[in-house]
C-alpha positions as CSV (number, residue, x, y, z in Angstrom):
1,M,61.1,-18.4,-42.7
2,T,63.5,-15.8,-41.4
3,H,66.5,-17.3,-39.5
4,L,67.3,-16.1,-36.0
5,L,70.7,-16.5,-34.3
6,V,71.1,-19.9,-32.8
7,R,72.5,-20.5,-29.3
8,S,75.2,-22.9,-28.6
9,T,74.3,-26.3,-27.2
10,M,73.5,-26.7,-23.6
11,L,76.7,-28.6,-23.0
12,A,78.6,-25.5,-23.9
13,A,76.6,-23.5,-21.4
14,L,77.2,-26.1,-18.7
15,A,80.9,-25.9,-19.4
16,L,80.8,-22.2,-18.5
17,G,79.8,-23.1,-14.9
18,A,76.2,-24.1,-14.8
19,V,75.2,-26.0,-11.7
20,A,73.3,-29.2,-12.3
21,A,69.6,-28.7,-11.5
22,P,68.4,-30.3,-8.2
23,Q,65.8,-33.1,-8.1
24,L,62.6,-31.0,-8.0
25,A,60.1,-33.5,-6.7
26,G,59.0,-32.3,-3.2
27,S,60.6,-28.9,-3.6
28,W,57.3,-27.0,-3.8
29,K,55.9,-25.2,-0.8
30,T,52.3,-24.2,-0.5
31,V,51.4,-20.6,0.3
32,Q,48.6,-19.7,2.7
33,P,46.6,-22.8,1.9
34,E,43.7,-21.7,4.2
35,L,43.3,-18.4,2.2
36,F,43.5,-20.2,-1.2
37,A,41.2,-23.1,-0.2
38,A,38.0,-22.0,-2.1
39,P,37.2,-24.3,-5.0
40,N,35.7,-23.9,-8.4
41,S,38.0,-21.2,-9.9
42,L,38.6,-21.0,-13.6
43,V,41.1,-18.3,-14.4
44,N,44.1,-16.6,-12.9
45,A,46.1,-13.5,-14.0
46,L,48.7,-11.3,-12.4
47,A,49.8,-7.6,-12.4
48,D,51.2,-5.1,-9.9
49,V,47.9,-3.3,-9.5
50,D,49.0,-1.1,-6.5
51,G,52.5,-0.1,-7.8
52,D,54.4,-1.5,-4.9
53,G,56.8,-3.6,-7.0
54,D,55.3,-7.1,-6.5
55,L,52.7,-9.1,-8.4
56,D,49.1,-9.2,-7.2
57,L,46.8,-12.1,-8.2
58,F,43.3,-12.0,-9.7
59,V,41.3,-15.3,-9.5
60,G,37.9,-15.7,-11.3
61,F,35.4,-18.1,-9.9
62,N,32.4,-20.0,-11.3
63,G,29.7,-18.1,-9.6
64,T,31.1,-17.0,-6.2
65,P,32.8,-13.6,-5.7
66,N,36.0,-13.1,-7.6
67,R,39.1,-12.4,-5.7
68,L,42.0,-10.0,-6.1
69,Y,44.9,-10.8,-3.7
70,R,47.2,-8.0,-2.8
71,N,50.8,-9.3,-2.5
72,H,52.9,-7.8,0.2
73,A,56.3,-9.3,0.3
74,G,54.9,-12.7,-0.6
75,Q,52.0,-12.6,1.8
76,F,48.5,-12.3,0.3
77,A,45.1,-10.7,1.4
78,D,41.9,-10.5,-0.6
79,M,41.2,-6.9,-1.6
80,A,38.6,-7.6,-4.3
81,E,35.6,-6.1,-2.5
82,G,37.3,-2.9,-1.6
83,A,38.9,-2.6,-5.0
84,G,35.5,-3.0,-6.7
85,V,36.1,-6.3,-8.6
86,A,34.3,-8.9,-6.5
87,D,31.8,-9.9,-9.1
88,A,29.8,-13.1,-8.2
89,R,29.0,-13.9,-11.8
90,A,30.6,-17.0,-13.4
91,T,33.9,-15.8,-14.8
92,R,35.6,-17.3,-17.8
93,A,38.5,-15.0,-18.7
94,A,40.7,-12.2,-17.4
95,A,43.4,-10.0,-18.9
96,F,45.5,-7.2,-17.4
97,G,46.7,-4.4,-19.6
98,D,47.3,-0.6,-19.5
99,W,44.3,0.1,-21.8
100,D,44.3,3.9,-21.0
101,G,48.1,4.4,-21.0
102,D,48.2,6.0,-17.6
103,G,50.9,3.7,-16.2
104,D,48.8,1.1,-14.3
105,A,47.2,-2.2,-15.2
106,D,43.5,-2.2,-16.0
107,L,41.5,-5.4,-15.9
108,L,39.2,-6.9,-18.5
109,V,36.9,-9.7,-17.2
110,G,34.9,-12.1,-19.3
111,F,31.7,-13.6,-17.9
112,A,29.4,-16.5,-18.8
113,P,26.2,-15.3,-20.5
114,G,23.7,-13.7,-18.2
115,A,22.3,-10.4,-17.1
116,G,24.5,-7.6,-18.4
117,S,27.5,-7.4,-20.7
118,V,29.7,-10.5,-21.0
119,L,32.7,-8.2,-21.1
120,K,33.6,-5.8,-18.3
121,L,36.5,-3.3,-18.4
122,Y,37.7,-2.0,-15.1
123,R,39.9,1.1,-15.1
124,N,42.6,1.1,-12.4
125,D,42.8,4.2,-10.4
126,G,45.3,3.6,-7.6
127,A,44.2,0.0,-7.0
128,R,40.5,1.0,-7.0
129,F,38.7,-0.1,-10.1
130,S,35.9,1.6,-12.0
131,D,33.6,0.0,-14.5
132,V,34.1,1.8,-17.8
133,T,32.6,-0.8,-20.1
134,A,29.8,1.3,-21.6
135,D,31.9,4.4,-21.8
136,V,34.4,2.8,-24.1
137,G,31.9,0.9,-26.3
138,L,32.6,-2.6,-25.1
139,S,29.2,-3.6,-23.9
140,L,28.2,-7.0,-25.4
141,D,25.1,-8.9,-24.3
142,I,25.8,-12.3,-25.7
143,G,28.9,-14.5,-26.2
144,A,30.8,-17.3,-24.7
145,V,33.9,-15.3,-23.8
146,R,37.2,-17.2,-23.9
147,Q,40.7,-15.7,-24.5
148,P,41.2,-11.9,-24.2
149,V,44.5,-10.3,-25.1
150,W,45.6,-6.7,-24.9
151,V,48.0,-6.3,-27.8
152,D,49.1,-3.3,-29.9
153,I,48.0,-4.5,-33.4
154,D,48.7,-1.3,-35.3
155,G,51.9,-0.1,-33.7
156,D,50.5,3.1,-32.4
157,D,51.7,2.7,-28.8
158,D,48.3,1.9,-27.3
159,L,46.7,-1.5,-26.5
160,D,44.0,-3.0,-28.7
161,L,41.9,-5.9,-27.5
162,F,41.4,-9.3,-29.1
163,V,38.7,-11.6,-27.7
164,A,38.2,-15.2,-28.7
165,F,34.6,-16.6,-28.4
166,R,33.3,-20.1,-28.3
167,D,30.0,-19.3,-30.0
168,R,30.4,-16.3,-32.2
169,A,32.9,-14.5,-34.4
170,N,36.1,-13.5,-32.7
171,A,36.6,-9.8,-32.1
172,L,39.4,-7.3,-32.4
173,Y,38.7,-4.0,-30.7
174,R,40.9,-1.2,-32.0
175,N,41.8,1.4,-29.4
176,D,41.2,4.9,-30.7
177,H,41.9,7.4,-27.9
178,G,40.4,5.1,-25.3
179,K,37.3,4.1,-27.4
180,L,37.2,0.4,-28.6
181,R,35.7,-0.5,-31.9
182,D,35.4,-4.1,-33.3
183,V,37.4,-4.2,-36.6
184,A,37.8,-8.0,-36.8
185,A,35.7,-8.3,-40.0
186,E,37.7,-5.6,-41.7
187,V,41.1,-7.2,-41.0
188,G,40.3,-10.9,-41.4
189,L,40.0,-12.0,-37.8
190,A,36.3,-12.5,-37.4
191,D,36.6,-16.3,-37.3
192,T,33.4,-18.1,-36.5
193,R,34.9,-21.4,-35.4
194,R,34.6,-22.5,-31.8
195,S,37.6,-20.7,-30.4
196,V,39.0,-21.0,-26.9
197,G,42.7,-20.0,-26.6
198,A,44.9,-17.6,-28.4
199,A,48.5,-16.4,-28.3
200,W,50.2,-13.6,-30.2
201,A,53.8,-13.5,-31.4
202,D,55.8,-12.6,-34.4
203,L,55.8,-16.2,-35.6
204,D,57.4,-15.6,-38.9
205,A,59.8,-12.9,-37.7
206,D,58.7,-10.4,-40.3
207,G,58.1,-7.4,-38.0
208,D,54.4,-7.8,-36.9
209,L,52.4,-9.9,-34.5
210,D,50.6,-13.0,-35.7
211,V,48.1,-15.0,-33.7
212,I,47.4,-18.7,-33.3
213,V,43.9,-19.5,-32.2
214,G,42.9,-22.9,-30.6
215,N,39.5,-24.2,-31.7
216,M,37.3,-26.9,-30.2
217,D,34.7,-29.5,-31.2
218,G,36.6,-30.8,-34.2
219,D,37.4,-27.4,-35.7
220,A,40.9,-26.9,-37.1
221,N,43.0,-24.3,-35.4
222,G,43.5,-20.8,-37.0
223,V,47.0,-19.4,-37.5
224,F,46.6,-15.8,-38.8
225,R,49.6,-14.3,-40.4
226,N,49.7,-10.5,-40.1
227,D,50.6,-8.7,-43.4
228,N,50.4,-4.9,-42.9
229,G,47.4,-5.2,-40.6
230,R,45.5,-7.8,-42.7
231,F,45.3,-11.3,-41.5
232,T,45.4,-14.6,-43.5
233,D,44.8,-18.1,-42.1
234,V,48.0,-20.1,-42.8
235,A,47.4,-22.9,-40.4
236,D,47.6,-25.6,-43.0
237,A,50.7,-24.2,-44.7
238,W,52.5,-23.9,-41.4
239,K,51.4,-27.4,-40.3
240,L,49.6,-26.2,-37.2
241,A,46.0,-26.7,-38.2
242,W,45.3,-29.7,-35.9
243,G,47.8,-29.2,-33.1
244,G,48.8,-32.8,-32.8
245,R,45.2,-34.1,-32.2
246,A,43.2,-36.3,-34.5
247,P,41.7,-34.1,-37.3
248,R,38.0,-33.5,-37.6
249,E,37.0,-35.4,-34.5
250,A,34.1,-33.7,-32.7
251,T,35.3,-34.7,-29.3
252,N,38.7,-33.2,-29.8
253,G,40.0,-29.7,-29.9
254,T,42.8,-27.3,-28.9
255,V,42.1,-25.4,-25.7
256,R,45.4,-23.6,-25.3
257,P,48.2,-22.8,-27.7
258,C,51.5,-21.7,-26.1
259,V,54.4,-20.0,-27.9
260,A,57.9,-20.3,-26.6
261,D,61.5,-21.1,-27.8
262,V,61.4,-24.6,-26.4
263,N,64.7,-25.9,-27.8
264,G,66.7,-22.7,-27.5
265,D,67.5,-22.1,-31.2
266,G,66.0,-18.6,-31.2
267,R,62.8,-19.5,-33.1
268,F,59.4,-19.8,-31.6
269,D,57.9,-23.2,-31.1
270,V,54.3,-24.1,-30.3
271,V,52.8,-26.3,-27.6
272,T,49.1,-27.2,-27.8
273,A,47.0,-28.3,-24.8
274,N,44.3,-30.4,-26.4
275,Y,41.3,-32.6,-25.9
276,G,43.2,-35.4,-27.5
277,T,47.0,-35.8,-27.8
278,P,48.9,-32.7,-26.9
279,G,51.3,-31.3,-29.5
280,L,54.9,-30.0,-29.5
281,F,55.8,-28.2,-32.8
282,M,59.4,-27.2,-33.4
283,A,59.9,-24.3,-35.8
284,T,61.7,-25.3,-39.1
285,D,62.5,-23.5,-42.3
286,S,59.3,-24.7,-43.8
287,G,56.8,-24.5,-40.9
288,W,56.5,-26.5,-37.7
289,A,57.1,-30.2,-37.1
290,D,55.2,-32.1,-34.5
291,I,57.8,-33.9,-32.2
292,G,55.5,-34.4,-29.2
293,A,55.9,-38.2,-29.3
294,A,59.7,-38.0,-29.5
295,W,59.8,-35.5,-26.6
296,G,57.6,-37.7,-24.4
297,I,54.3,-35.6,-24.1
298,A,52.1,-37.4,-26.5
299,A,49.8,-38.9,-23.8
300,D,46.2,-38.8,-25.0
301,G,43.9,-36.9,-22.5
302,R,41.9,-33.8,-21.9
303,Y,44.1,-30.8,-21.3
304,D,43.0,-27.2,-20.6
305,S,46.2,-25.3,-20.2
306,C,49.9,-25.3,-21.0
307,A,52.6,-23.0,-19.5
308,L,56.3,-23.0,-19.9
309,A,59.1,-21.7,-17.7
310,D,62.7,-22.5,-16.8
311,I,61.9,-23.8,-13.3
312,D,65.4,-25.1,-12.5
313,H,67.5,-22.4,-14.2
314,D,69.4,-24.7,-16.5
315,G,68.7,-22.6,-19.6
316,Q,65.9,-25.0,-20.8
317,L,62.2,-24.4,-20.7
318,D,60.1,-26.8,-18.7
319,L,56.3,-27.5,-19.2
320,Y,53.2,-27.7,-17.1
321,L,50.2,-29.4,-18.8
322,N,46.9,-29.0,-17.0
323,G,44.4,-31.9,-17.3
324,T,40.7,-31.1,-17.0
325,V,37.8,-32.7,-15.1
326,T,35.1,-33.9,-17.4
327,Q,32.5,-36.6,-17.5
328,G,33.4,-37.7,-14.0
329,R,37.1,-38.2,-14.8
330,N,40.0,-36.1,-13.4
331,W,42.6,-36.2,-16.1
332,P,46.0,-35.8,-14.5
333,D,48.3,-32.8,-14.6
334,Y,51.9,-33.1,-15.7
335,L,55.0,-31.1,-14.7
336,Y,57.7,-31.9,-17.2
337,R,61.3,-31.1,-16.8
338,Q,63.3,-30.6,-20.0
339,T,66.4,-32.8,-20.2
340,N,68.0,-32.0,-23.6
341,T,65.4,-33.0,-26.3
342,R,63.0,-34.6,-24.0
343,F,60.4,-33.7,-21.4
344,E,60.6,-36.0,-18.3
345,P,57.5,-36.1,-15.9
346,I,58.5,-35.0,-12.4
347,T,55.1,-33.9,-11.0
348,P,55.4,-33.6,-7.2
349,A,52.8,-35.4,-5.1
350,N,51.5,-32.2,-3.4
351,V,51.0,-30.5,-6.8
352,A,49.3,-33.6,-8.2
353,A,46.9,-33.7,-5.3
354,V,45.3,-30.3,-6.3
355,T,42.3,-30.8,-8.6
356,A,43.6,-28.1,-10.9
357,D,41.9,-28.2,-14.3
358,H,42.0,-24.7,-15.8
359,G,44.4,-21.9,-14.9
360,V,48.2,-22.2,-14.6
361,Q,50.7,-19.4,-14.3
362,W,54.5,-19.2,-13.7
363,H,55.7,-16.0,-12.1
364,D,58.1,-15.0,-9.4
365,I,55.6,-14.2,-6.7
366,N,58.0,-13.5,-3.8
367,G,60.9,-11.9,-5.6
368,D,63.5,-14.6,-4.8
369,G,64.4,-15.2,-8.5
370,T,62.4,-18.4,-9.2
371,A,59.3,-19.1,-11.2
372,D,56.5,-20.0,-8.8
373,L,53.4,-22.0,-9.7
374,M,49.8,-20.8,-9.5
375,L,46.8,-23.1,-10.3
376,T,43.0,-22.9,-10.5
377,G,40.4,-25.6,-10.8
378,Q,37.7,-27.6,-9.0
379,G,40.0,-27.9,-6.0
380,P,41.9,-25.1,-4.2
381,H,43.4,-22.3,-6.3
382,A,46.8,-23.2,-5.0
383,L,50.1,-21.3,-5.0
384,F,53.4,-23.2,-4.8
385,L,56.7,-21.5,-4.0
386,N,59.6,-23.0,-6.2
387,Q,62.3,-23.6,-3.6
388,L,65.8,-23.7,-5.1
389,P,69.2,-23.2,-3.5
390,D,70.3,-19.6,-3.5
391,S,73.1,-20.5,-5.9
392,V,70.5,-21.6,-8.4
393,S,67.7,-19.2,-7.8
394,H,70.1,-16.2,-8.4
395,R,70.7,-17.5,-11.9
396,S,67.8,-15.6,-13.5
397,L,66.6,-12.3,-14.8
398,R,63.3,-10.5,-14.6
399,V,62.9,-8.1,-17.5
400,R,60.2,-5.5,-17.6
401,V,59.6,-4.2,-21.2
402,I,58.1,-0.7,-21.4
403,D,57.6,1.9,-24.2
404,A,59.3,5.3,-24.6
405,R,56.9,6.8,-22.1
406,G,57.4,4.1,-19.5
407,R,54.1,2.2,-20.1
408,A,53.6,-1.5,-20.5
409,S,52.3,-1.5,-24.1
410,R,54.6,-4.1,-25.6
411,A,52.7,-7.4,-25.3
412,G,54.4,-9.9,-27.7
413,A,57.8,-8.3,-27.5
414,E,60.8,-10.7,-27.4
415,V,63.4,-10.8,-24.7
416,R,66.7,-12.4,-25.6
417,V,69.7,-12.9,-23.3
418,Y,73.2,-13.4,-24.6
419,A,76.6,-14.1,-23.2
420,V,78.2,-10.8,-22.6
421,G,80.1,-9.4,-25.5
422,N,78.9,-11.9,-28.1
423,R,75.8,-13.4,-29.7
424,R,75.6,-16.7,-28.0
425,L,72.0,-17.0,-27.1
426,L,71.3,-18.2,-23.5
427,A,67.5,-17.7,-23.1
428,T,64.5,-16.3,-25.0
429,G,61.2,-15.1,-23.5
430,L,58.0,-13.3,-24.6
431,V,56.0,-10.5,-23.0
432,D,52.7,-12.2,-22.2
433,A,50.2,-12.0,-25.1
434,G,47.9,-14.8,-24.0
435,S,48.7,-17.3,-21.3
436,G,47.4,-19.9,-18.8
437,Y,43.7,-20.5,-19.3
438,D,42.0,-17.6,-21.1
439,A,44.2,-15.1,-19.3
440,Q,46.9,-12.5,-19.7
441,S,49.2,-11.1,-17.1
442,D,51.1,-7.8,-17.0
443,A,54.3,-9.0,-15.5
444,P,58.1,-9.0,-16.1
445,V,59.5,-11.8,-18.2
446,H,61.3,-14.4,-16.1
447,L,64.4,-16.0,-17.7
448,G,66.4,-18.8,-16.1
449,L,70.1,-19.0,-17.1
450,P,72.6,-21.8,-17.0
451,H,75.2,-19.6,-15.2
452,G,75.5,-16.3,-13.4
453,G,77.8,-13.4,-14.0
454,R,76.9,-10.7,-16.6
455,V,74.8,-10.9,-19.8
456,D,73.6,-8.7,-22.6
457,V,69.8,-8.3,-23.0
458,E,68.1,-7.5,-26.3
459,V,64.4,-6.6,-26.6
460,I,62.8,-6.9,-30.0
461,W,59.5,-5.2,-30.5
462,P,57.8,-6.2,-33.8
463,A,55.6,-3.4,-35.2
464,R,54.6,-2.1,-38.6
465,G,56.9,-4.5,-40.5
466,K,60.0,-3.8,-38.5
467,R,61.7,-5.7,-35.7
468,N,62.8,-2.8,-33.5
469,S,65.7,-3.7,-31.3
470,T,66.9,-2.3,-28.0
471,W,69.9,-3.4,-25.9
472,R,70.9,-3.4,-22.2
473,R,74.5,-4.5,-22.0
474,N,76.6,-5.9,-19.3
475,V,73.7,-6.6,-17.0
476,Q,74.4,-8.4,-13.7
477,V,72.5,-11.6,-13.1
478,N,71.2,-11.8,-9.6
479,G,67.7,-13.2,-9.7
480,R,66.3,-10.3,-7.5
481,S,66.2,-7.0,-9.3
482,I,63.9,-6.2,-12.3
483,V,65.7,-5.0,-15.4
484,Q,63.7,-2.3,-17.3
485,V,64.2,-2.0,-21.1
486,R,62.5,0.6,-23.1
487,A,61.4,-0.7,-26.5
488,A,60.8,2.0,-29.0
489,R,61.3,2.9,-32.6
């Protein structure tokens, strides 16, 4: 596997002035709990749908009207009905992406089977949405929709659509001048196993985007290596087939694969939220090694989601694992803080009290520099502000990756932050290409840092066998402003 540059140890970073992270238990403030009190939500995703510079929140419910919350300086109001997206049909998936390349985030919604198409594509026209499903060729009468992802598979600067299904072959809709055609069978992605989650990244660092697909009901996971637009399942060879769960057990499965640089060595690791023991797989020269037990997360359970973010700005990624509610049991959620080769549980009482069993997202919702927590489930779809001292919250960057024409078409691109003037790696992030529970957000990449000052930012966009690199040098770290980087050939 291609080697990437390795950052120095965390001790070296701390020596440069990092502040010890505060004790986080009890530091999470609920946002407008009366507004977010409605139960039975499954999916959440974020995008700046109205172009005002902050992230708005879509929440899909299990049979009551979906909501789209407009964010105004950290205060929210439901605008779904006026925007045209308040469907009352049970909603299983959502993905924001600029499908038509006009500069704003469109919305793909996946429904439970029923009357009408199980997929609906909404075109965003100034924060009002129009149903264009039939116009683009996306109508589909049957299918248990799970993970949708907008991702540029062929490197032609527009977003194609991958959809994982629980009960039929997975689909890859190629975008051809706004029309969508399923080419999954042609390229090797029409997997008929019982798929739920998927995440895209250049896992082998060869210049194109691969995909790891989480499968349920005893099916092995799929890990599809991209070779010039043709996909081959290499899950066994890369040691990711079972995700840390017991093989071939019908009651086990992987719901959510997450891809991130967990240990800060510049390579992408994999976390799996499973029915069964969750997995943590560190990238090695010969594949991935499961070290979940050594890192303290191998607690058998039923998990629907995983999400990683640096919540205390110490330069290390922390982890949220979302337990599900099934067969009368509420499996617990865990918030883990990373403390140098181990995850330590620090779940605050007010977070644990929410019956959250599906969606989880980390994003800076109020622009103060910290990664805030958004949950969905049988209880309230809660928002928690991450409250850190200013001296800590300012140690972060938000990086918005765009293409040559200023559009957000770079899902799966890598953001790497280095000490200014050298190649000492401080943080790595990915533009969202599958996150939370069956969701995708169109949002800046949040990167916590072990110290302030100035840094160099590199964005790598894998496409057509090349890892195209763009730099922004000598960037001031302040936690507030959004740094834009144009990733192009």
